[in-house]
C-alpha positions as CSV (number, residue, x, y, z in Angstrom):
1,M,-20.7,8.6,-9.4
2,T,-24.1,7.1,-10.2
3,P,-26.6,8.1,-7.4
4,Q,-27.2,5.2,-5.1
5,P,-30.6,4.3,-3.7
6,P,-31.3,4.4,0.0
7,A,-30.3,1.2,1.6
8,T,-33.9,0.4,2.7
9,D,-35.0,0.4,-1.0
10,A,-32.0,-1.6,-2.2
11,A,-31.9,-5.3,-3.2
12,V,-28.5,-5.5,-1.5
13,S,-26.4,-3.0,0.3
14,T,-23.2,-2.8,2.4
15,A,-22.2,-0.2,4.9
16,G,-18.6,0.4,5.9
17,V,-17.7,-3.3,5.3
18,E,-14.2,-4.3,6.2
19,L,-12.5,-7.7,6.3
20,H,-9.2,-8.4,8.0
21,Y,-7.1,-11.5,7.9
22,G,-5.2,-11.0,11.2
23,A,-3.6,-7.6,10.9
24,T,-3.9,-7.6,7.1
25,P,-6.9,-5.6,5.7
26,V,-8.5,-7.1,2.6
27,L,-11.5,-4.8,2.4
28,K,-11.1,-1.3,3.7
29,G,-14.6,0.1,4.0
30,I,-17.0,-0.8,1.2
31,D,-20.4,1.0,0.6
32,I,-22.6,-0.3,-2.2
33,S,-26.3,-0.2,-2.9
34,L,-28.0,-2.1,-5.7
35,V,-31.5,-1.5,-7.0
36,R,-33.7,-4.5,-7.7
37,G,-33.6,-5.6,-11.3
38,K,-30.1,-4.1,-11.9
39,T,-26.7,-5.7,-12.3
40,L,-23.6,-4.5,-10.5
41,A,-20.2,-5.6,-11.7
42,L,-17.3,-5.8,-9.3
43,L,-14.3,-5.2,-11.5
44,G,-10.6,-5.3,-10.8
45,P,-7.3,-7.2,-10.9
46,S,-6.6,-10.3,-8.9
47,G,-6.2,-9.5,-5.2
48,C,-8.3,-6.3,-5.3
49,G,-11.0,-7.8,-3.0
50,K,-13.8,-8.3,-5.4
51,T,-14.3,-12.0,-4.8
52,T,-13.9,-11.5,-1.0
53,L,-16.8,-8.9,-1.2
54,L,-18.9,-11.4,-3.1
55,R,-18.3,-14.0,-0.5
56,L,-19.3,-11.6,2.3
57,I,-22.6,-10.9,0.5
58,A,-23.1,-14.6,0.0
59,G,-22.6,-15.4,3.6
60,L,-19.4,-17.5,3.1
61,L,-17.4,-14.9,5.1
62,A,-18.3,-12.6,8.0
63,P,-17.2,-8.9,8.0
64,T,-14.7,-7.7,10.5
65,R,-16.5,-4.3,10.6
66,G,-19.7,-3.0,8.9
67,S,-22.9,-4.6,7.8
68,V,-24.6,-6.3,4.9
69,S,-28.3,-6.1,4.1
70,I,-30.4,-8.0,1.5
71,A,-33.9,-6.7,0.7
72,G,-33.8,-4.4,3.7
73,Q,-32.9,-7.2,6.1
74,V,-29.6,-7.1,7.9
75,V,-27.8,-10.5,7.2
76,A,-24.5,-9.6,8.7
77,D,-23.4,-7.0,11.3
78,A,-20.0,-7.0,12.9
79,A,-21.2,-4.7,15.7
80,T,-24.0,-6.9,16.9
81,G,-22.7,-10.3,15.8
82,A,-25.7,-10.9,13.6
83,F,-25.1,-13.4,10.8
84,A,-27.4,-15.3,8.5
85,P,-25.8,-18.3,6.8
86,P,-26.0,-18.6,2.9
87,E,-29.2,-20.8,2.9
88,K,-31.0,-18.0,4.8
89,R,-30.2,-15.2,2.4
90,N,-32.4,-16.3,-0.5
91,L,-29.8,-16.0,-3.2
92,G,-28.3,-18.1,-6.0
93,M,-24.7,-18.4,-7.1
94,V,-23.0,-19.2,-10.4
95,F,-19.4,-20.3,-10.0
96,Q,-16.3,-20.2,-12.2
97,D,-16.4,-24.0,-12.8
98,Y,-20.2,-24.2,-12.8
99,A,-20.0,-26.8,-9.9
100,L,-22.3,-29.2,-11.7
101,W,-22.7,-32.8,-10.4
102,P,-21.4,-35.1,-13.1
103,H,-23.5,-38.1,-11.8
104,L,-26.8,-36.2,-12.0
105,T,-28.8,-35.3,-15.1
106,V,-29.2,-31.7,-16.1
107,G,-32.7,-31.8,-14.5
108,G,-31.2,-33.3,-11.3
109,N,-28.6,-30.6,-11.1
110,V,-31.2,-27.9,-11.4
111,S,-33.6,-29.5,-9.0
112,F,-30.9,-30.0,-6.3
113,P,-31.6,-26.6,-4.4
114,L,-35.3,-27.5,-4.2
115,E,-34.5,-30.9,-2.7
116,M,-32.5,-29.1,0.0
117,R,-35.6,-27.1,0.7
118,R,-37.6,-30.4,0.9
119,L,-40.1,-29.4,-1.7
120,G,-42.5,-32.1,-3.0
121,K,-41.6,-34.1,-6.2
122,A,-44.3,-32.6,-8.4
123,E,-43.4,-29.0,-7.4
124,R,-39.7,-29.7,-7.9
125,Q,-40.3,-31.1,-11.4
126,S,-42.5,-28.2,-12.3
127,R,-40.0,-25.5,-11.1
128,T,-37.1,-27.3,-12.7
129,M,-38.7,-27.5,-16.1
130,R,-39.7,-23.9,-15.9
131,A,-36.2,-22.8,-15.0
132,L,-34.8,-24.9,-17.9
133,E,-37.3,-23.4,-20.3
134,R,-36.2,-19.9,-19.2
135,V,-32.6,-20.6,-20.3
136,G,-33.6,-22.5,-23.4
137,L,-32.6,-26.0,-22.2
138,A,-35.9,-27.8,-21.5
139,A,-35.0,-30.5,-24.1
140,Y,-31.8,-31.3,-22.2
141,A,-33.3,-32.3,-18.8
142,D,-32.4,-35.9,-19.1
143,R,-28.8,-35.3,-20.5
144,R,-25.6,-35.5,-18.4
145,P,-23.6,-32.2,-18.0
146,S,-20.7,-34.0,-19.9
147,D,-22.9,-34.2,-23.0
148,L,-23.3,-30.4,-23.1
149,S,-21.0,-27.6,-24.5
150,G,-19.4,-25.1,-22.2
151,G,-22.0,-22.5,-23.0
152,Q,-24.9,-25.0,-22.3
153,Q,-23.3,-26.0,-19.0
154,Q,-23.2,-22.3,-18.1
155,R,-26.9,-22.0,-18.7
156,V,-27.6,-25.1,-16.6
157,A,-25.7,-23.4,-13.7
158,I,-27.9,-20.3,-14.3
159,A,-31.0,-22.4,-14.3
160,R,-30.0,-24.0,-11.0
161,A,-29.3,-20.5,-9.5
162,I,-32.7,-19.2,-10.5
163,V,-34.9,-22.3,-9.8
164,A,-35.8,-21.3,-6.3
165,E,-36.6,-17.7,-7.5
166,P,-34.0,-16.0,-5.3
167,Q,-34.0,-12.2,-4.8
168,L,-30.3,-12.0,-5.8
169,I,-27.9,-13.9,-8.1
170,L,-24.2,-13.8,-7.5
171,F,-21.8,-14.6,-10.5
172,D,-18.2,-15.4,-9.6
173,E,-16.2,-15.0,-12.8
174,P,-18.6,-17.4,-14.6
175,L,-16.9,-17.1,-18.1
176,S,-13.3,-17.3,-17.1
177,N,-13.0,-21.0,-17.9
178,L,-14.3,-20.6,-21.4
179,D,-12.1,-20.1,-24.5
180,R,-11.9,-16.6,-25.8
181,E,-14.3,-17.0,-28.7
182,L,-17.0,-18.7,-26.6
183,R,-16.5,-16.2,-23.8
184,E,-17.1,-13.3,-26.2
185,N,-20.3,-15.0,-27.5
186,M,-21.5,-15.8,-24.0
187,V,-21.1,-12.3,-22.7
188,G,-23.9,-11.1,-25.0
189,E,-26.0,-14.1,-24.3
190,L,-25.6,-13.8,-20.6
191,A,-26.5,-10.1,-20.7
192,E,-29.6,-11.0,-22.6
193,L,-30.5,-13.7,-20.1
194,I,-30.1,-11.4,-17.1
195,A,-32.2,-8.7,-18.7
196,T,-34.9,-11.2,-20.0
197,L,-35.2,-12.9,-16.6
198,G,-35.2,-9.6,-14.8
199,L,-32.5,-10.7,-12.4
200,T,-30.9,-8.6,-9.7
201,A,-27.2,-9.6,-10.0
202,I,-23.7,-9.0,-8.7
203,Y,-21.1,-10.1,-11.2
204,V,-17.4,-10.5,-10.4
205,T,-14.9,-10.2,-13.2
206,H,-11.4,-9.0,-14.1
207,D,-12.4,-8.4,-17.7
208,H,-13.5,-4.8,-18.3
209,S,-15.3,-5.6,-21.5
210,E,-17.5,-8.1,-19.7
211,A,-18.3,-5.7,-17.0
212,L,-19.1,-2.8,-19.4
213,T,-21.3,-5.1,-21.5
214,L,-23.2,-6.7,-18.7
215,A,-23.6,-4.2,-15.9
216,D,-25.8,-1.2,-15.2
217,D,-23.2,0.0,-12.7
218,V,-19.5,-1.0,-12.3
219,A,-17.5,-0.8,-9.1
220,V,-13.8,-0.6,-10.1
221,M,-11.8,-2.0,-7.1
222,R,-8.2,-1.6,-6.2
223,G,-6.4,-2.5,-3.0
224,G,-9.5,-3.4,-1.0
225,L,-11.3,-0.1,-2.0
226,I,-13.8,1.0,-4.6
227,E,-11.9,3.4,-6.8
228,Q,-15.0,4.4,-8.7
229,L,-18.7,3.3,-8.8
230,A,-20.5,4.5,-11.9
231,S,-22.4,3.5,-15.1
232,P,-20.3,2.1,-18.0
233,D,-20.8,5.3,-20.0
234,E,-19.6,7.5,-17.1
235,L,-16.6,5.3,-16.4
236,I,-15.5,5.7,-20.0
237,E,-16.2,9.4,-20.4
238,R,-15.2,10.5,-16.9
239,P,-12.8,8.1,-15.1
240,A,-12.3,9.4,-11.6
241,T,-8.6,8.6,-11.3
242,P,-5.6,7.8,-13.5
243,E,-5.7,4.2,-12.1
244,V,-9.3,3.7,-13.3
245,A,-8.4,5.0,-16.7
246,D,-5.3,2.9,-16.9
247,F,-7.1,-0.3,-15.8
248,L,-9.9,0.3,-18.4
249,R,-7.2,0.9,-21.1
250,L,-8.7,4.2,-22.1
251,G,-5.4,5.6,-23.3
252,G,-2.1,6.8,-22.0
253,I,-1.4,8.4,-18.7
254,A,1.2,11.2,-18.6
255,D,2.6,13.7,-16.0
256,L,2.9,17.3,-17.3
257,E,4.4,20.5,-15.9
258,H,3.8,24.1,-17.0
259,R,6.7,26.1,-18.4
260,D,6.8,29.2,-20.6
261,G,3.2,28.9,-21.6
262,L,3.4,25.3,-22.5
263,W,2.4,22.0,-20.9
264,V,5.4,19.8,-21.3
265,F,5.9,16.1,-20.5
266,K,7.5,16.0,-17.1
267,G,11.3,15.5,-17.2
268,S,11.5,16.6,-20.9
269,D,11.3,19.6,-23.2
270,V,8.7,18.0,-25.3
271,A,5.5,20.0,-25.3
272,L,2.0,18.5,-25.5
273,L,0.0,21.7,-25.9
274,R,-0.2,25.5,-25.2
275,G,-2.2,26.6,-22.2
276,S,-2.3,29.1,-19.3
277,G,-1.1,28.0,-15.9
278,H,1.1,28.9,-13.0
279,V,4.9,28.3,-13.5
280,G,5.7,25.1,-11.7
281,A,2.1,23.8,-11.9
282,T,1.9,20.1,-12.5
283,A,-0.8,17.9,-14.0
284,R,-1.6,14.2,-14.6
285,V,-3.7,13.6,-17.7
286,L,-5.3,10.9,-19.7
287,I,-4.7,11.0,-23.5
288,P,-7.5,8.9,-24.8
289,V,-7.2,6.8,-27.9
290,A,-10.0,8.8,-29.5
291,S,-8.0,12.0,-29.1
292,I,-5.1,10.9,-31.2
293,T,-4.8,11.1,-35.0
294,P,-1.7,9.4,-36.5
295,G,0.0,10.8,-39.6
296,E,3.4,11.7,-41.0
297,I,6.1,13.2,-38.8
298,S,6.0,17.0,-39.2
299,P,6.5,20.2,-37.1
300,G,3.7,20.6,-34.5
301,R,3.1,16.9,-34.2
302,L,4.5,14.6,-31.5
303,A,7.0,12.1,-32.8
304,A,6.5,8.5,-31.8
305,T,7.8,5.0,-32.5
306,V,5.5,2.1,-33.0
307,L,6.1,-0.7,-30.5
308,R,3.4,-3.2,-31.5
309,S,0.1,-3.4,-33.4
310,Q,-3.0,-5.6,-33.1
311,F,-6.0,-5.7,-35.5
312,R,-9.4,-5.2,-34.1
313,G,-12.8,-4.8,-35.7
314,D,-12.5,-1.0,-36.4
315,G,-8.9,-0.8,-37.3
316,H,-5.3,-1.5,-36.1
317,L,-4.7,-0.6,-32.5
318,A,-1.0,0.3,-32.1
319,T,1.0,1.0,-28.9
320,V,3.5,3.7,-29.5
321,S,6.3,5.2,-27.5
322,L,6.9,9.0,-27.6
323,V,10.3,10.2,-28.7
324,G,11.8,12.2,-25.9
325,P,9.8,11.7,-22.8
326,A,10.7,8.6,-20.9
327,D,8.2,5.7,-20.5
328,I,5.2,7.4,-22.2
329,E,3.2,4.9,-24.2
330,L,0.0,5.8,-26.0
331,Q,-2.6,3.8,-27.9
332,V,-3.3,4.8,-31.5
333,L,-6.1,3.6,-33.8
334,S,-5.1,3.5,-37.4
335,H,-6.9,2.4,-40.6
336,T,-3.6,1.0,-41.9
337,K,-1.3,-1.5,-40.2
338,L,1.6,0.2,-38.4
339,R,4.7,-1.8,-38.1
340,P,7.0,-2.1,-35.1
341,G,9.9,0.4,-35.3
342,E,8.0,2.7,-37.7
343,G,8.1,6.4,-36.9
344,I,4.9,8.4,-37.0
345,G,3.5,11.8,-36.0
346,L,0.6,12.3,-33.6
347,S,-1.9,15.1,-33.5
348,I,-3.7,15.4,-30.1
349,D,-7.2,17.0,-29.7
350,P,-6.8,19.1,-26.5
351,K,-10.5,19.1,-25.9
352,R,-10.5,15.3,-25.4
353,I,-7.7,15.2,-22.8
354,R,-8.9,14.3,-19.3
355,W,-7.2,16.2,-16.5
356,F,-7.0,14.7,-13.0
357,G,-6.3,16.2,-9.6
358,T,-6.0,19.8,-8.4
359,Q,-3.6,21.0,-11.0
360,V,-4.0,24.5,-12.5
361,H,-5.0,24.5,-16.1
362,S,-7.2,26.5,-18.4
363,S,-10.1,25.5,-20.7
364,K,-8.3,27.3,-23.5
365,E,-5.6,24.8,-24.1
366,E,-4.6,24.6,-27.8
367,S,-2.7,22.0,-29.7
368,L,0.7,23.0,-30.9
369,E,-0.2,22.2,-34.4
370,H,-2.9,24.8,-34.6
371,A,-1.6,27.4,-32.1
């Protein structure tokens, strides 16, 4: 896990935050701490609690237990009843649907938070134009939001979020309403904007590619808990649990058991590799895409059947089912297109297999092909 800063030095932190709806726990004890100028992504499937956590930080909900602090100041504490409303937390928000007022100009939308703070007209105009310049839309101040593309509307929403120079920006799945091509383009653009503007940000998404592109640290959430909090590189190289690896689509998850000097797929006689271990020992492993080399079916290779294949920039990513073990699917990257129903052989690099849990295994595992 990436070392977390002391809460007193953090731009935002939570301590033991829980939220219950009646007897139903939605968040089950969340501890995060984010350094100023960094971006934290809250990543997970629908219903995992990521948007609820964002709303707690924003002040749209109050915790059942625990506390929230922003810039060292406690803004919510269930034990004492302390609670600062959103307007007292000095933060900006960018929503899924941008929440732009259609009857106001672009400049009017960006200026709105300053009007709520009762700033003078000259200062409002100056700050609004500065915010629009920072997102590259100064020439659009007099346009209506309906005249702009989806990506431009997104930047208007960001300009409105930063116009009051808040200490924290919260993004609630801001790209989910864009089509796939525009979303992919906007991820890079948004990452550049966040870095250029030096923002401190929390970014909610269910898309792991967005999170890994945008964030300095990623909290993978599941069932109201943080399964792992780490840098993108660490998540990919060292997923903490099979669930994290599976959600990030890093490869296939398999249960193994040790018999007669072999690690075999549980419930079958198909061996993955040779290796020392106690008889009856079990293991759960990740077989990463990068560990698999496809080829012809031959002795010493795992036999598999192609289920489906999809082209991506660096080749064809195929999902294959192993012959023998039940319900074991792996991801294979091939330079040539693999067709559904085609039989192939797989070579596995044992050094790239990721072992989870307390199972007994040796660092001397060898592939069957080279044993």
